N, C-alpha and C positions, 0 to 999 in steps of 0.2 A: 531162426524158422528161413529157410531159403527158400522164397519165393518163385524161385524156375522152376521150382519140383511140384509145382502146386497145379495143376493142370488148368487151362482157361477156356475146358470145351465141360459140352454137357456130356454125362456117361453114355455110348453108344448103344445101350441097351434099352434107353430113357424114347416111350413115346413121347412124341413132340403132343401130336393132340389132343392125350388126354393128359399128358401134361398141362395142357393151357387151362383144360377143363379144370382140374383141379386149381390152379391159378384163380380163374375166377368163382370156383366157392369158400379160397380159404378168403379172398377180396370180401365175398360177405360177410363171411364170421367175424375179419377186422371191422365191417362196418360194425356191425353188434356190439362186439367189443367198445368200438372204441365213443358210442355213442352210451355207456356205460361207464364208460370215465368221465366222457362229459358230462355224467348226471351227478357222479359220487365225486368231481373235483375234490381225489385224493391225490391223484399221480397224475405227473408231466411223463414226455417221452421224450429226448433229444434225438433225433435220428442224425446218425453222420453220413454223407457221402462223399468220402476221396476215390480217387484214379488221379489216372495217367490225361492227359486232354483225349478226347475222341472214348472217355471209358466207356461211358453210357453214362452222365451222371443226372442227363438234364433229362432223359429217358425213366430211369429207374426211378425217379421222383413222378413221374408224369405215373405211373404204372400204379408206383403205390399209393397215391395220389386218388386214386379209382377207387382204391378199397374202403377210405374213409371218412368220417362224416365229415362236410364240407366248412362246414360253422365250427369247425373246432380243433385245422388242421392251417398249419402256417410254412412258408418256404421263402428262403434268406438264401440269398448269394453272397461269396465271401469273394469282391475280386483285389486289384491293390486297394489299399488304404487309402483313404483322402487323406488333404494336407491336415487336415483338421482331425478326423483317428488316427494319424499317425503321432498327432501331438499327447494323444494319450496309451496309458498302456496297452501294451496288445493283445491285452484279454476283453478292453476294454467293451469295445465294439462288439465280443462275441456275448457279454454279459447279457448287454442288451436286446439281444436276439433268443433269449434261452425261453423256451413253449413258458406258459403258466398254465396254471394245478385244469387239469382238464381237457388239456389242448397237446397236441403232439406238434413241433416243430423237427421241418428237416432244415440242412443244414447241405447245403451243395460246396465245397470245400470248407473250411474250417480255421480253428484254432491252427492247427497241425499245416498249415500256409508258411507260418511262422516259426517252421521247425522243418519243414521240405524245403523251402526256395533257397533258404539260409545256407542250407546245409551242400543244397548242389553247388551252389554258388558261389562256396566261399565267403557269403556277404555277415558271417559270423564267427567268431572264433569257438573252439571248443566247449569252453566254462562255460562260455555263455549261453552257448544251445542246452548242453546239460542241466544251467540250471531252469531252463524254460520246459527240459521233460519235469522235474519235480515242482514248477507254476501249475504246467496242466493235471501232473494225477492230482494235483492237491484240488484241484478247480474241479475236475471232476467225482472228484469223492464228496467234495461238498456238494455239487448238486444230486448224486443221487442219496446224501443223508438227509436233504431236504426235501424230498420226492419227485424227485425228476429221476428217470432211468437214460441211463444214455447207452445207445447202439450205434456201434460203428462197421460201417460200411466199407471194405475196400473193392472196388470193382477189378478184376484182377484179367486184363487181356493179352494178346502175344501182339510180337510188334508187328507180325504180319498183321493180323486184327485193323490197329490201326493206321495202319497205311493204307488198307481197304477205305476205311472210315473218312479218311484225311479226301482219298479220290474221292468219296462218293459226295463229300461235303464241294467237290469244284466240278462236279455235272448237273447234280441235283439241286434243280433251280428251290427246294425248298428246303433244303440243308445247305445253300449255298451263302447264307448270311451269318451262321456258325464258322467257318473260316476265319482263321487269323494265319497269317505268314511267320506270327513268333511260335503259331504251335510246332511247325515242320523246324522251326529253329532248336525247340525245348527237346524235341525228339532226340535229335542227337544225343541228349544227356541221358539215355534211357538206362544204362546198367548203373549211371550214377544215382537215376531217379529212384532204382530199384533197392541200391545199397542202402540211401537212409531212411527209405520206407521200410526195410526188415529193422533196421534200427528202431523207426519206433514203433514196430509191430512188437517188437522184444525189451523198450523200456516203460511203454501202457500197461497200469494197473488193470485197466478195463477192457479186454481183451477184443480184440477183433476179429470179424466174421468176413473170410475171403471170399468171396464170392467169381466162382469163375465168368467173368462178361463176355466171351464171344456170342455164345448162344443166347439172346435174351428174353429170348424166352423161357430157357432156363436159369436164370439171373436173377426175372423177377417174380419166378416161383420161390427161388428160395428167400427171398426179401418176403417173399409174402408170409411165407411159410414160417420164419424167424421171429416177424413181426408178431404173429396169433402167437409162440409160443410164449414169448415178452409178455404179453397181454396178459394169458393163461393167466404165471407165474402170479401176478399184483392179485389175484385173486381179490378182487372185483365184486360188488353187490351196487343192484340200486338204491337210492336211499329209501327208508323206509317215511309214509307219510302221517300222520294222524288227523 
């Protein structure tokens, strides 16, 4: 997969306002399905959000959360591991936060950071990274075998869009708190990040959904649509009581 060949924008012929209305409808359907999941307690869904800095992970989670049943939804953000977390195996902190039956868990960054960052900055050798691909594939397969559906979204934005969002973080007081000077440093490694992400996409057994992210309204629509499709495929039913 060559990520640069995939568009980051919404189709030109797609009506923005109509798409927003459809997203609202999808959120309503998603909420009903999520309530059914909570009642049945046979399935869970782990939703992974990955992307470069300013790709829209926070915004995507906020939008998706609007369509969920709040009593059965959780969000976990993975930053650099603490000293205690680093003393464990790298999947330990991930497994601690996998959603229980009847719930949907959303990861803002994830176990893929343990391939991505070492791969970009050469903090681990290729043999170690190859082993991690095997560990992660086994881990996700185990989750699915035990009732947790794994859905993975890569939020695909352009270099130009990232620059505009960085500028907004510097000028908009409501977004200034998100600014981190390290983001600009990391943006210089854009091409390397793309190569490592492509490797991740190609080596994963559970496939990724590449979400064009320059247009937030289109991004939110695609995520809602995919989630509804995934939940319908679970063929859930409300439990019968005597």
